[in-house]
KEDRENLUM-393339 format. One record per atom (N, C-alpha, C): residue in three letters; x negated, y negated, z negated. Coordinates in steps of 0.2 Angstrom, whole numbers, plus 5000, padded with zeros to 4 digits. Example, Ala and Ser with C-alpha at 12.3 -4.5 7.8 and 13.67 -1.06 7.14 Angstrom:
residues 2
Ala493450284961/Ala493850224961/Ala493450164961/Ser493650114965/Ser493250054964/Ser493650004961/
***
This chain:
residues 553
Met499650065000/Met500050005000/Met499649945000/Glu499949885002/Glu499549825002/Glu499449804995/Lys498849774993/Lys498749754987/Lys498949684986/Ile499649674985/Ile499949614985/Ile499749574979/Trp499449604974/Trp499249564967/Trp498649524968/Leu498249544974/Leu497649504975/Leu497749424976/Lys498349414979/Lys498549344980/Lys498649304974/Ser498749344968/Ser498949304962/Ser498349304957/Tyr497749334960/Tyr497149324956/Tyr496949254955/Pro496749234949/Pro496449174947/Pro495749164952/Gln495549104953/Gln494949094957/Gln494349124953/Gly493949154957/Gly493349184954/Gly493449254952/Ile494049284952/Ile494149354950/Ile494049394956/Pro493549444957/Pro493449484963/Pro493949534963/Ala494149554970/Ala494549614971/Ala494249674969/Glu493649684970/Glu493249744968/Glu492649724964/Val492449764960/Val491849754956/Val491349814957/Asn490749804956/Asn490249864957/Asn490249904950/Thr490649954950/Thr490749994944/Thr490150044943/Asp489650044948/Asp488950074946/Asp488450034943/Glu488649974942/Glu488149924939/Glu487849944933/Ile488249974928/Ile488049994922/Ile487950064922/Pro487350094921/Pro487250164922/Pro487550214916/Ser487550184910/Ser487850224905/Ser488050174899/Leu488350204894/Leu488550164888/Leu487850154884/Val487450204885/Val486750194881/Val486350134884/Ala486350134890/Ala486050074894/Ala486350004892/Leu487050004892/Leu487349944890/Leu487249924883/Phe487249974878/Phe487049964871/Phe486349934870/Glu485849974873/Glu485149954872/Glu485049884875/Asn485349864881/Asn485249804884/Asn485549744879/Ala486149764876/Ala486449714872/Ala486049704866/Cys485749754863/Cys485349754857/Cys484749714858/Ala484449724864/Ala483849684865/Ala483949614867/Thr484449594870/Thr484649524872/Thr484849484866/Tyr485249514861/Tyr485549474856/Tyr485249504849/Ala484649524849/Ala484349554843/Ala484449524837/Asp484349454836/Asp484449424830/Asp485149394828/Lys485649404833/Lys486349384832/Lys486649444828/Val487149414824/Val487549464820/Val488049504825/Ala488049574824/Ala488449614828/Ala489149624825/Tyr489049644818/Tyr489649664815/Tyr489649634808/Ile490249624805/Ile490349594798/Ile490949644795/Ser490849664789/Ser491349704786/Ser491249694778/Met491849664776/Met491849654769/Met491249604766/Gly491149554771/Gly490549514769/Gly489849534771/Ala489749594772/Ala489149624774/Ala489049614782/Thr488449604784/Thr488249594791/Thr487749644794/Leu487849654800/Leu487349704803/Leu487149664810/Thr486549654811/Thr486349624817/Thr486249674823/Tyr486149644829/Tyr486049694834/Tyr485449734833/Arg484949704831/Arg484249734830/Arg484349794824/Glu484749774819/Glu484849824814/Glu485349884817/Leu485749864821/Leu486249914824/Leu485849964828/Asp485349934832/Asp484849974836/Asp484450024832/Gln484149994827/Gln483750034823/Gln484150094819/Gln484750074816/Gln485050124812/Gln485450174817/Ser485650154823/Ser485950204827/Ser485450254830/Ala484850224831/Ala484250274833/Ala484050324827/Ala484150294821/Ala483950344815/Ala484550394815/Phe485150374816/Phe485650424816/Phe485650474822/Ala485450454828/Ala485250494834/Ala484750544832/Gly484250514829/Gly483650564827/Gly483850614822/Trp484250594817/Trp484550654813/Trp484950704816/Leu485350684821/Leu485750734825/Leu485250774829/Gln484750754831/Gln484250794835/Gln483850834830/Ser483750814824/Ser483450864819/Ser483850924818/Leu484550914819/Leu484950974818/Leu484951014824/Gly484750994829/Gly484751034835/Gly485351014840/Val485650954838/Val486250934842/Val485950914849/Ala486150944854/Ala485950934861/Ala486450894865/Lys486250874871/Lys486650844876/Lys487250874877/Gly487850844876/Gly488450874877/Gly488850904871/Asp488450904866/Asp488750934859/Asp489250884857/Arg489750904853/Arg490250864851/Arg490150844843/Val490250784842/Val490250754835/Val490850714833/Ala491150734828/Ala491750704826/Ala491650644821/Leu492050594822/Leu492050534817/Leu492750524814/Met492750514808/Met493350514804/Met493350454799/Met493350394802/Met493250334797/Met493750284800/Pro493950234795/Pro494250174797/Pro493650124800/Asn493850064800/Asn493350014803/Asn492849994798/Leu492250024798/Leu491750014794/Leu491050004798/Leu490549974795/Leu489949964798/Leu489650034800/Gln489850084796/Gln489550154798/Gln489850174805/Tyr490450154807/Tyr490750174813/Tyr490250164819/Pro490150104821/Pro489750084827/Pro489050114826/Val488750124820/Val488050154819/Val488150224821/Ala488650264819/Ala488650334820/Ala488850344828/Met489350304830/Met489650314837/Met489050304842/Phe488650244841/Phe488150234846/Phe487550284845/Gly487450304839/Gly486950364838/Gly487150424841/Val487750444841/Val487950504845/Val487850494852/Leu488050444855/Leu487950434862/Leu487250434864/Arg486850404860/Arg486150394862/Arg485750464861/Ala486050514857/Ala485750574857/Ala486050624862/Gly486450594867/Gly486750624872/Gly487450664870/Gly487650654864/Gly488250694862/Gly488850664864/Val489450694863/Val490150674865/Val490450654858/Val490750594858/Val491150574852/Val491850604852/Ile492050624846/Ile492750644845/Ile493050604840/Asn493450554841/Asn493750514837/Asn494350544833/Cys494350544826/Cys494850574822/Cys495150524818/Asn495850524818/Asn496250474814/Asn496150494807/Pro495850454802/Pro495750474795/Pro496350494792/Leu496950474794/Leu497550494791/Leu497850564794/Tyr497450594798/Tyr497750664800/Tyr497850704794/Thr498450744795/Thr498550804790/Thr498050854792/Pro497950904787/Pro497450964789/Pro497650994795/Arg498251004797/Arg498451044803/Arg498251004809/Glu498350944809/Glu498150904815/Glu497450894816/Leu497050894810/Leu496350884811/Leu496050954813/Glu496251004810/Glu496051074812/Glu496151084820/His496651064822/His496751074830/His496251034834/Gln496150974832/Gln495650934836/Gln494950964835/Leu494750984829/Leu494051004828/Leu493951074832/Lys494451114831/Lys494351184834/Lys494451174842/Asp494851134844/Asp494951124852/Asp494251094855/Ser493951044851/Ser493351014854/Ser492751054853/Phe492751104848/Phe492151134846/Phe491651094843/Ala491851044839/Ala491450994836/Ala490951034831/Thr490351014830/Thr489851044826/Thr489651004820/Val489750934821/Val489650894815/Val490250844814/Ile490350824808/Ile490850774807/Ile490550724802/Val490750654803/Val490550604798/Val491250584796/Val491350584789/Val492050564786/Val491950524780/Leu492450474779/Leu492450434773/Leu492650474768/Glu492350464762/Glu492550514756/Glu493250514754/Asn493650454756/Asn494350454754/Asn494750514758/Phe494450534763/Phe494750584767/Phe494350654768/Ala493850664763/Ala493450724763/Ala493850784761/His494350774757/His494850824755/His495150864761/Thr495350824766/Thr495650854772/Thr495150894776/Val494550874776/Val494050914780/Val493950974776/Glu493950974769/Glu493751034765/Glu494351084766/Gln494951064767/Gln495451114768/Gln495451154775/Val495051124780/Val495051154787/Val494351184789/Ile493851154786/Ile493151174788/Ile493051244790/Ala493351284786/Ala493151364786/Ala493451384793/His493951354796/His494251374802/His494051344808/Thr493451304807/Thr493251264813/Thr492451284814/Thr492251244819/Thr491451264821/Thr491051204818/Ile491351164813/Ile490851114810/Ile490351154806/Arg489751134806/Arg489151164802/Arg488851114798/Gln488951044799/Gln488650994795/Gln489150934794/Val489250914788/Val489750864786/Val489350804783/Val489450744785/Val489150684782/Val489750644779/Val489650634772/Val490150594769/Val489950534767/Thr490250484769/Thr490050414767/Thr490650374763/Ser490450324760/Ser490950284755/Ser491050214758/Leu491550184756/Leu491750114758/Leu491150064757/Gly490850074751/Gly490350024749/Gly489650044752/Glu489550094755/Glu488850124757/Glu488450074761/Met488650034765/Met488249984769/Met488449914767/Leu488649904761/Leu488849834759/Leu488249804754/Gly487749834754/Gly487149814749/Gly487249844742/Val486749854738/Val486749894732/Val487349864727/Ala487249804725/Ala487749784720/Ala488449784722/Lys488549754728/Lys489249754731/Lys489549824732/Gly489049864735/Gly489249934737/Gly489549964730/Met489149964725/Met489249994719/Met489949974716/Met490049904716/Met490649874714/Met491249904718/Val491249904724/Val491749924729/Val491949994728/Asn491450034727/Asn491550104726/Asn491850124719/Phe491650084714/Phe491950094707/Phe492650084708/Val492850024711/Val493550004711/Val493950054715/Val493650074721/Val494050124725/Val494150194722/Arg493550214718/Arg493650284715/Arg493950284709/His493850234704/His494050234697/His494650194695/Val494750134699/Val495250094697/Val495850104702/Lys495750104708/Lys496350124713/Lys496450194714/Asn495950234712/Asn496050314713/Asn496250324720/Met495850304725/Met495950314732/Met495550364735/Val495150404730/Val494750454733/Val494950524730/Pro495350564733/Pro495550624730/Pro494950674729/Ala494950714724/Ala494450764723/Ala494250804729/Trp493650814731/Trp493450864736/Trp492850894735/Lys492750954738/Lys492150994737/Lys491851024744/Leu491350994746/Leu490951014752/Leu490251024750/Pro490051074748/Pro489351084745/Pro488751074749/Ala488851084756/Ala488351074760/Ala488351004763/Ala488750954761/Ala488850894764/Ala488250844761/Ile488050794766/Ile487550744764/Ile487850674765/Gly487550634762/Gly487750564762/Gly487550534769/Phe487850474771/Phe487650444777/Phe486950414777/Gly486750384771/Gly486150354770/Gly485550414770/Thr485750464768/Thr485250524768/Thr485150544775/Ala485650544779/Ala485650564786/Ala485150514790/Leu485250444788/Leu484850394792/Leu484150404790/Asn483950414783/Asn483350424781/Asn482950484784/Arg483350534785/Arg483050594788/Arg482950584795/Gly483350544798/Gly483250534805/Gly482650484807/Arg482550444802/Arg481950394803/Arg481350434803/Arg481350484798/Arg480750524797/Arg480650574803/His481150594806/His481150644811/His480950604818/Gly481250544819/Gly481150504825/Gly481650524830/Phe481750474834/Phe482250484840/Phe481950494846/Arg482150544850/Arg481850554856/Arg482350534862/Thr482150494866/Thr482650464871/Thr482950524875/Val483550524877/Val483950574881/Val484150534887/Glu484050564893/Glu484350534899/Glu485050554899/Val485450494899/Val486150494900/Val486450464906/Val486850494910/Val487050464916/Val487850454917/Arg488050424922/Arg488750404922/Arg489250464922/Asp489050524925/Asp489450584925/Asp489450614918/Asp489050604913/Asp489050634907/Asp489650614903/Leu489950664899/Leu490550644895/Leu490250604889/Ala490650554887/Ala490550504882/Ala491050524876/Phe491650534878/Phe492250544873/Phe492650594875/Leu492850634870/Leu493550674871/Leu494050634866/Gln494450594870/Gln494850554866/Gln495550584866/Tyr495750604860/Tyr496350644860/Tyr497050604860/Thr497450634864/Thr498150604866/Thr498650654867/Gly499250644867/Gly499750694869/Gly499850684876/Gly499550634880/Gly499650624887/Gly500350604887/Thr500650624892/Thr501350594893/Thr501850644890/Thr501650704888/Thr502050754884/Thr501650804880/Gly501950834875/Gly501650894873/Gly501050884867/Val500750934866/Val500250944861/Val499650894862/Ser499250874857/Ser498750834858/Ser498150864862/Lys497950824867/Lys497450854872/Lys496850804872/Gly496250824874/Gly495650784874/Gly495550754881/Ala495650694882/Ala495550654888/Ala494750654889/Met494550684895/Met493850684896/Met493650614899/Leu493350574895/Leu493150504897/Leu492350504898/Ser492050494904/Ser491350494905/Ser491050424903/His490450424903/His490050354903/His490250314908/Gly490350344914/Gly490550304920/Gly491250274920/Asn491750314917/Asn492450294916/Asn492450234911/Ile492050234905/Ile492150174901/Ile491750114904/Cys491150134907/Cys490750074909/Cys491150044915/Ala491450084919/Ala491850054924/Ala492450004921/Asn492750024916/Asn493249984913/Asn492949924910/Val492349934907/Val492049874904/Val491849824909/Thr491649844915/Thr491449804921/Thr492049764923/Gln492649804924/Gln493249774926/Gln493549724921/Ala493449734915/Ala493749694910/Ala493249624910/Tyr492649634910/Tyr492149584910/Tyr492349534916/Ala492449564922/Ala492649524928/Ala493249474926/Trp493649494922/Trp494249454921/Trp494149404915/Ile493749424910/Ile493649374905/Ile493049334905/Arg492649344910/Arg492049314911/Arg492149234912/Pro492649214916/Pro492749134916/Pro492949104910/Gly493149144905/Gly493449114899/Gly493049124893/Val492449164893/Val492049174887/Val491349144887/Arg491049144882/Arg490449114881/Arg489949174878/Glu489549194882/Glu489149254880/Glu488649234874/Gly488649274869/Gly488249264863/Gly488649224858/Glu489249194860/Glu489549144856/Glu490249174853/Glu490549224856/Glu491249234854/Glu491249274847/Phe491849264844/Phe491949294837/Phe492549334838/Ile492549394838/Ile493149434839/Ile493349474832/Met494049474831/Met494249514825/Met494549584827/Thr494249634824/Thr494449704825/Thr494949724820/Ala495549714820/Ala496049744815/Ala496349814818/Leu496349824824/Leu496549884827/Leu495949934825/Pro496149994824/Pro495650044822/Pro495150064828/Leu494550064827/Leu494050084832/Leu494150154835/Tyr494450194831/Tyr494550264834/Tyr495150264839/His495450204840/His495950204845/His495650174852/Ile495850194857/Ile495550184864/Ile495550104865/Phe496050074863/Phe496049994864/Phe495549964861/Ala495449974855/Ala494949934851/Ala494249964853/Leu494150024854/Leu493550064856/Leu493250024862/Thr493650024868/Thr493349994874/Thr493349914874/Ala493849884871/Ala493849814871/Ala493449784866/Asn493549794860/Asn493149764855/Asn492449794854/Cys492449854853/Cys491749894852/Cys491249894857/Val491549894863/Val491049904869/Val490949834873/Thr491549814876/Thr491549754880/Thr491249694877/Phe491549674871/Phe491249614867/Phe490549624864/Leu490349694863/Leu489649704861/Leu489249684867/Met489449704873/Met489049694879/Met488849614880/Ile489349574878/Ile489249504879/Ile488949464872/Gly488749504867/Gly488449484861/Gly488849444856/Ala489549474856/Ala489949444851/Ala489849464844/Arg490049424839/Arg490149444832/Arg490849484832/Asn490849534828/Asn491449574827/Asn491649584820/Leu492149554818/Leu492449554811/Leu492849624810/Leu492649664807/Leu492949734806/Leu493449724800/Ile494049744801/Ile494549744796/Ile494749814794/Thr494549834788/Thr494649904786/Thr495349924785/Asn495749884782/Asn496449904781/Asn496849844783/Pro497049854790/Pro497549794793/Pro498249794790/Arg498449844786/Arg499049844783/Arg499149794778/Asp498549774775/Asp498549724769/Asp498549654773/Ile499049634775/Ile499049564779/Ile498849504775/Gly498949504768/Gly498649454764/Gly497949454764/Ala497649514763/Ala496849514763/Ala496649494770/Leu496949514776/Leu496749504782/Leu496749424784/Val497249394781/Val497349314782/Val496749284778/Lys496549314772/Lys496049284768/Lys495349294772/Glu495249344776/Glu494649364779/Glu494649314785/Trp495149304789/Trp495249254794/Trp495049184792/Gln495249174786/Gln495149104784/Gln494349084783/Lys493949134782/Lys493249134781/Lys492849114788/Tyr493149134793/Tyr492749134800/Tyr493149104805/Pro492749074810/Pro492949034816/Pro493149084821/Leu493649124821/Leu493749174826/Leu493949144832/Thr493749174838/Thr493849154845/Thr494349194849/Val494349264847/Val494649314851/Val495049364846/Val495649374847/Val496049414843/Val496449464847/Pro496249524848/Pro496749574851/Pro497149604846/Gly497749634847/Gly498149664843/Gly498749694846/Val499249714842/Val499849744844/Val500449704841/Asn500949714844/Asn501549674842/Asn501749674835/Thr501649724832/Thr501849734825/Thr501349694820/Leu500649694822/Leu500149654819/Leu500349584819/Phe500449554825/Phe500649484826/Phe501249464823/Asn501749504823/Asn502349494819/Asn502249484812/Ala501849534809/Ala501749534802/Ala501349474800/Leu500849454804/Leu500449394803/Leu500949334802/Leu501349324807/Leu501849264808/Leu502249264802/Asn502449324799/Asn502849324793/Asn502549314787/His501849304787/His501449294780/His501449214779/Pro501649194773/Pro501749124771/Pro501049084772/Asn500449114772/Asn499849084773/Asn499549084780/Phe499849114784/Phe499549124791/Phe499549054794/Ala500149024794/Ala500148954798/Ala499648904795/Lys499448914789/Lys498948864786/Lys498248874789/Leu498148934793/Leu497448944795/Leu497248894801/Asp496548884802/Asp496348844807/Asp496248884813/Phe496648864818/Phe496648894825/Phe496248864830/Ser495848814828/Ser495548764833/Ser495048804837/Thr494748864835/Thr494248894839/Thr494548954843/Leu495148974841/Leu495449024844/Leu495649014852/His495449054856/His495649044863/His495849104867/Ile495749164865/Ile496049224868/Ile496449264863/Val497049274864/Val497449324860/Val497749374865/Leu497649434864/Leu497849484869/Leu498249544865/Gly498849554868/Gly499249604865/Gly499249664870/Gly499149724866/Gly499149784870/Gly499449844866/Gly499349904868/Gly499549964864/Gly500349974864/Met500649924864/Met501449924865/Met501649854868/Ala502249854870/Ala502549794873/Ala502549734868/Val502349674869/Val502449614865/Val503149594866/Gln503449584860/Gln504149554860/Gln504149474862/Thr504549454866/Thr504549384868/Thr504649344862/Thr505049354857/Thr505149314852/Thr504449304848/Val504149364847/Val503449354844/Val502949314848/Ala502949324854/Ala502449284858/Ala502649214858/Glu503249194858/Glu503449124858/Glu503349094851/Arg503449134846/Arg503249104839/Arg502549094838/Trp502149144841/Trp501449144840/Trp501149074843/Lys501349064849/Lys501149004853/Lys501348934849/Lys501948944846/Lys502148884842/Lys501748874836/Val501548924833/Val501148924826/Val500448904828/Thr500148944833/Thr499348934834/Thr499148894840/Gly499648874844/Gly499448834850/Gly499148874856/Val499048944855/Val498748984859/Val499249034863/Pro499249034869/Pro499749084872/Pro499549154871/Met500049194871/Met499949274870/Met499849304877/Leu499349334878/Leu499249374884/Leu499349444883/Gln499549484889/Gln499649554888/Gln499149594892/Ala499049654890/Ala498649704895/Ala499049764894/Tyr498949814899/Tyr499249874899/Tyr498749934900/Gly498749984897/Gly498350044898/Gly498550104895/Leu498150154895/Leu498250214892/Leu497650254891/Thr497550304886/Thr496950334885/Thr496650364891/Glu497050394895/Glu496850424901/Glu496450374906/Ala496550314905/Ala496250264910/Ala495750214906/Ser495550244901/Ser494950214897/Ser494950144893/Pro495450114892/Pro496150124894/Pro496450074899/Ala496150014901/Ala496449954904/Ala496649964911/Val497249954913/Val497449954920/Val497649884923/Thr498049854919/Thr498249784921/Thr498149734915/Phe498049674917/Phe497849614913/Phe498149554915/Asp498449514910/Asp498649444912/Asp498049404913/Pro498149354918/Pro497549304919/Pro497449264913/Leu496849244911/Leu496649214905/Leu496949134906/Asp497049114912/Asp497349044912/Asp498149044912/Met498449094910/Met499149094909/Met499349054903/Gln499749014904/Gln499948964898/Gln500648984895/Glu501049024899/Glu501749044896/Glu501849114896/Phe502049144891/Phe502249214891/Phe502749234896/Asn502649284901/Asn503149294906/Asn503449364905/Gly503249404900/Gly503449464899/Gly503149524903/Ser502749504908/Ser502449554912/Ser501849584908/Ile501549644910/Ile500949674907/Ile500349654912/Gly500449604916/Gly499849584920/Gly499849604927/Leu499249594930/Leu499049614937/Leu498649674937/Pro498649714941/Pro498149774942/Pro497449744942/Met496949764938/Met496249744937/Met495849754943/Ser495349724944/Ser494849734950/Ser494749804950/Ser494649824957/Ser494549894958/Ser495049944956/Thr495649924955/Thr496149964952/Thr496749964957/Glu497050024958/Glu497650024962/Glu498250044958/Val498850014958/Val499450024955/Val499950034959/Glu500350094959/Glu500950104963/Glu501550124959/Ile502150104961/Ile502750124957/Ile503050184961/Arg503050244959/Arg503350304962/Arg503950334959/Asn504250364964/Asn504850404961/Asn504550474960/Asp505050524958/Asp504850584955/Asp504550634961/Ala504650614967/Ala504350654973/Ala503750624975/Gly503450574971/Gly502850544973/Gly502850484978/Lys503450464980/Lys503450414985/Lys503450344982/Asn503050304986/Asn503050234983/Asn503650194984/Leu503850164979/Leu504550124979/Leu504450054981/Pro505050024983/Pro505049954985/Pro504849904979/Leu504749844980/Leu504649794975/Leu505249794970/Lys505149784964/Lys505649774959/Lys506149834958/Gln505949884961/Gln506249954960/Gln505949994954/Ile506250014949/Ile505950044944/Ile505750124945/Gly505150134943/Gly504950204944/Gly504350214940/Glu503950274941/Glu503450284936/Glu502750244939/Ile502450214934/Ile501850174935/Ile501250234936/Cys500950224942/Cys500450274944/Cys499850234945/Val499250254943/Val498650224943/Val498050264947/Arg497650224951/Arg497050254953/Arg496450204953/Gly495850234950/Gly495350184949/Gly494750224946/Pro494150194945/Pro493550224943/Pro493650234935/Gln494050204932/Gln494150204925/Gln494550264923/Val494950304928/Val495350354926/Val494950414924/Met495150454919/Met494850514916/Met494750564921/Arg494250614920/Arg494150674924/Arg494750714923/Gly495050724917/Gly495550774916/Gly495650784909/Tyr496050834907/Tyr496050854900/Tyr495650914899/Trp495250904893/Trp494850954891/Trp495151024890/Gln494851074894/Gln495151144894/Gln495851154895/Cys496151104899/Cys496851104901/Cys496951094908/Pro496751144912/Pro496751134920/Pro497451124922/Glu497951154919/Glu498651154922/Glu498951084920/Glu498851064914/Glu499050994912/Glu498750944916/Thr498050954918/Thr497750904922/Thr498050904929/Ala498150954932/Ala498450964938/Ala499150924938/Asn499550934933/Asn500250904932/Asn500250834932/Val499650804929/Val499650724928/Val499350684934/Phe499150724939/Phe498850684945/Phe499250704951/His499350654955/His499650664962/His499050694966/Arg499250724972/Arg498750744976/Arg498250694979/Asp498450634979/Asp497950584982/Asp497550544976/Gly497550574970/Gly497150554965/Gly497450504960/Phe498150484961/Phe498450434957/Phe498650474951/Leu498550444945/Leu498750464938/Leu499450444937/Arg499850494935/Arg500550484932/Arg500450464925/Thr500650404924/Thr500650374917/Thr501150394912/Gly501750414915/Gly502350434911/Gly502750374909/Asp502550314911/Asp502850254909/Asp503250224915/Leu503850204914/Leu504250174919/Leu504150094920/Gly504150074926/Gly504050004927/Gly504249984934/Tyr504049914935/Tyr504149894942/Tyr503649834943/Met503549824950/Met503149764952/Met503549714955/Asp503349654954/Asp503749594957/Asp503349574964/Glu503549524967/Glu503249504973/Glu502549474973/Ala502449454967/Ala501749424965/Ala501249474963/Gly501449534962/Gly501049594960/Gly501049604953/Tyr501449564949/Tyr501449574942/Tyr501849634940/Val501549674935/Val501949734933/Val502349724927/Tyr502849754927/Tyr503349754921/Tyr503449824918/Leu503349834912/Leu503549894908/Leu504249894906/Val504549944908/Val505349954907/Val505450004901/Asp505150064902/Asp505250114897/Asp504750174898/Arg504750224893/Arg504350274895/Arg504750334898/Lys504450364903/Lys504750414907/Lys505050474902/Lys504550494898/Lys504750544894/Lys505050514887/Asp505050554882/Asp505350534876/Asp504850514871/Val504250494873/Val503750474868/Val503950414864/Ile503850414858/Ile504050364853/Ile503450324851/Leu503450254852/Leu502950214851/Leu502950174844/Val502650204839/Val502650174832/Val502050134831/Ser502050064831/Ser501550014830/Ser500950034834/Gly501150044841/Gly500550054846/Gly500350124846/Phe500550174842/Phe500350244842/Phe500850284845/Asn500650334849/Asn501150374852/Asn501350434847/Val501950444846/Val502250494842/Val502650544847/Tyr502450604847/Tyr502750654852/Tyr503350694848/Pro503950684851/Pro504450724848/Pro504350794847/Asn504050824852/Asn503950904851/Asn503550914845/Glu503050874843/Glu502650884837/Glu503050874831/Val503450824831/Val503850804825/Val504350864824/Glu504650884829/Glu505150944829/Glu504851004826/Glu504251014829/Glu503851074827/Glu503751074819/Ala503551014817/Ala503351004810/Ala503951014805/Val504550984808/Val505150984804/Val505451054804/Ala505351094809/Ala505651164810/Ala505251204805/Leu504651184803/Leu504351234798/Leu504651234791/His505151194790/His505551194784/His506051254784/Pro506051294779/Pro506451354780/Pro507251334780/Gly507451274778/Gly508151264778/Gly508351234784/Val507951224789/Val508051194796/Val508251244801/Ala508851234804/Ala509051284810/Ala508851254816/Glu508951194817/Glu508751154824/Glu508651084822/Val508251054826/Val508050984825/Val507850954832/Ala508050884833/Ala507850844838/Ala507550784836/Ala507050754839/Ala506750684837/Ala506850634843/Ile507050574841/Ile507050524846/Ile506750464842/Gly506650404847/Gly506450344844/Gly507050294843/Val507050264838/Val507550204837/Val507150144836/Ser507550084837/Ser507250024837/Ser507050004829/Asp506449974828/Asp506249954821/Asp505949894821/Glu506149844817/Glu505949774818/Glu505149764815/His504949814812/His504249814809/His503749854813/Ser503949904816/Ser503449954820/Ser503649954827/Gly504149924829/Gly504349924836/Gly504849984837/Glu504650044835/Glu505050104835/Glu504950144829/Ala505450184827/Ala505350224822/Ala505650294824/Val505450344820/Val505650414822/Val506350424818/Lys506750454822/Lys507450474819/Lys507550544821/Ile507750594816/Ile507850664818/Ile508550684816/Tyr508750724821/Tyr509450754820/Tyr509350824818/Val509650844813/Val509550914810/Val510150954809/Val510151014811/Val510651064810/Val510351104804/Arg510751114798/Arg510451144793/Arg510551224793/Lys510051254790/Lys510151324789/Lys510351334781/Asp510051284777/Asp510251284770/Asp510651224769/Pro511351234767/Pro511751174766/Pro511551124761/Ser511151154756/Ser510951104751/Ser510351064753/Leu510051074759/Leu509451034761/Leu509650954762/Asp509250914759/Asp509450844759/Asp508850804763/Glu509050734764/Glu508550694767/Glu507850684763/Arg507950684757/Arg507350674753/Arg506850734753/Ala507150794753/Ala506750854754/Ala506350864760/Leu506750844766/Leu506450844772/Leu505950794773/Ile506050734771/Ile505450684772/Ile504850704768/Glu504950734762/Glu504450754758/Glu504050814761/His504350854764/His504050904768/His503650874774/Cys503950824777/Cys503550794783/Cys502950764781/Arg502950734775/Arg502350704772/Arg501750754772/Gly501850814771/Gly501350864770/Gly501050894777/Val501450874783/Val501250904789/Val501150854795/Leu501350794793/Leu501250734798/Leu500950674795/Thr500550644800/Thr500250584798/Thr500850534797/Gly500650484793/Gly501150434790/Gly501650404796/Tyr501350384801/Tyr501750344806/Tyr502150394810/Lys502050454809/Lys502450504813/Lys503050534809/Ile503050514802/Ile503550534798/Ile504250504799/Pro504750544800/Pro505450514802/Pro505650464797/Lys505950404799/Lys506250354795/Lys506950364794/Gln507250404798/Gln507950414798/Gln508150484799/Val508650514795/Val508850584796/Val509550584796/Glu509850624801/Glu510550624802/Glu510750704803/Phe511150724798/Phe511350794799/Phe511950804803/Arg511950854807/Arg512450874812/Arg512650944812/Asp513250964814/Asp513451034814/Asp513151064820/Gly512951024825/Gly512651054832/Gly512351004836/Leu511951024840/Leu511550974845/Leu511750984852/Pro511750934856/Pro511950944863/Pro511350974867/His511551024872/His511051064875/His511251054883/Thr510651064887/Thr510751074894/Thr511051144895/Asn511151164902/Asn511451234903/Asn510851284902/Val510251264902/Val509751314900/Val509451314893/Gly509851274889/Gly509751284882/Gly509251224879/Lys509051174883/Lys508651124881/Lys509051074877/Ile508751044872/Ile509150994868/Ile509150924872/Leu509750894873/Leu509750834877/Leu509650774872/Arg509050754872/Arg508850694868/Arg509150634870/Arg509250624877/Arg509550564879/Arg510250564877/Ala510650614876/Ala511350614874/Ala511350594866/Leu510850614863/Leu510750594856/Leu510650514855/Lys510250484860/Lys510150414860/Lys510750374861/Glu511150404866/Glu511750364868/Glu512250374863/Ser512250424859/Ser512750434854/Ser512650384848/Gly511950364847/Gly511750324842/Gly511550374836/
***
């Protein structure tokens, strides 16, 4: 199809970019560390890490991995919120030639076990607050070395001890755990320094991440993202932001978790490449603390999701902040609501931009131009070197403004799903276009609009929740005969999970079901609403009609 979106590109944005320009994430990282050596790379709870220190410490971590015998292509899992330890470990794994497996710290044992077993990870770095989860599953996995770190470990001796004391003994946030062979993060770095780091040749085709996602349907699968995929997406993003950023001067806030593909590529890699300072927010749910952190620093770039922006706007102290340095605000992960975007501009004076992507595309696919002054509800224009088509179920390209599945082709699109050839074949058209599972349309100017999800994926605060997974977890309760899960509108999280249950045990109540779910599902996947029914609607082949449940309310 004709790339009609090119006529809407701002001046200076190229139709195509050289996606071979950056040979690997390792090369990108080492160049940034050399260029901006004395500048601050990361800030966490007041502690800083310069690019030179990041270079040295990640090399030490890579050296430690090599001392264990971790070779090119081996998988290493990271299970931490936003801490200084995260970029040190992540870039250390990549420099050793390893593949990073990002694990949500809030995973239940069942979810974590699946991911570790599926990826064949051999090493895991975990925050002590979640070490008890690792303890419960490690015997059933290929993990042979555990590194346990603490919230205070990289904050300096005095502050670190104080933070750890409060977390462990005042707030009781560290459940008891026992992993006899585990070592501390600092111990790993010290051993790595003694061992030394041997440079590994890493090329574009090498895997960088197995980024787990449910895809458009089903059980969690590892999207195979190569160094080339991520570097291509960084090159594309850079082409779009270059006219509006000052290299070595930007100050970005990372409230989104780095284990999520949005923050991973945008905050952790793209802005590292241009020498930005990165303020890591460990607990973004504490909006009061987040506002206090913002107050300390002249932030210039704030990516986020609709729920975060809405929560900030609703905090009484947010409007008192100084927004004079802020010039880029980017919403992604879920659709930004028009009311939120309008309130945001009114309070901050800065327009809200949107981008769209998915794990399978590293993630960015479309992007609003930086010079856009008014929120238009679109998810932007296809990025440089990216093709977007709106197709019907037969794979035929649809006319403008007609709703169909958003399909994408470009150098940022994954190789496929790890060890899932059938799933991989199903998600690609024969001509290489990726089926996103999202419904949308394109207007005459080439702007793309997201309408709904093709499947029944529920989007809770920017995270995908898969009904099949929720249903499977609920069905584990002996009192449940049948269950269906759908998404319902929620003013705080965009959507929330609602389940319809046919009881086997007539005494089963909502409280007992929710309590059961807490043991088998991560917090954001737990149903917020439960409705008991005598029966559920089915198709003629026995499948539950979720659409009928949605329509019935």
